[in-house]
C-alpha angles and dihedrals in degrees: 000000000000110000123202109197128204110204128182113235125218090262093056095255123117135243130200116224135181129180094346096312128108107229098179136357143182094048131141112246100257097049089044091051092048093048093047091051091050090050092048092048092049091050091048092051094045099043103024090226125131114263135189140188117219132184123218116193134142093350094309120122115194133175106220099176135013124187113193132192110267117254114254115257115231116215130178122217120221123201 
């Protein structure tokens, strides 16, 4: 799973992080959440791997969106 993390900075703004890298910082919560979800969705579509967006603030860790790989569809062929 690829996790995009929203973390509140010391100044009260939010940063978006993924796999140890800061992708954006200094954002209000709602734009940060929206941008993180768009990044997670794009990664899911490009790589086909499950993604999630989580929020870390004041010791709380919440998953706000999870995009999983679709289940395979089984079809039978008839001759």
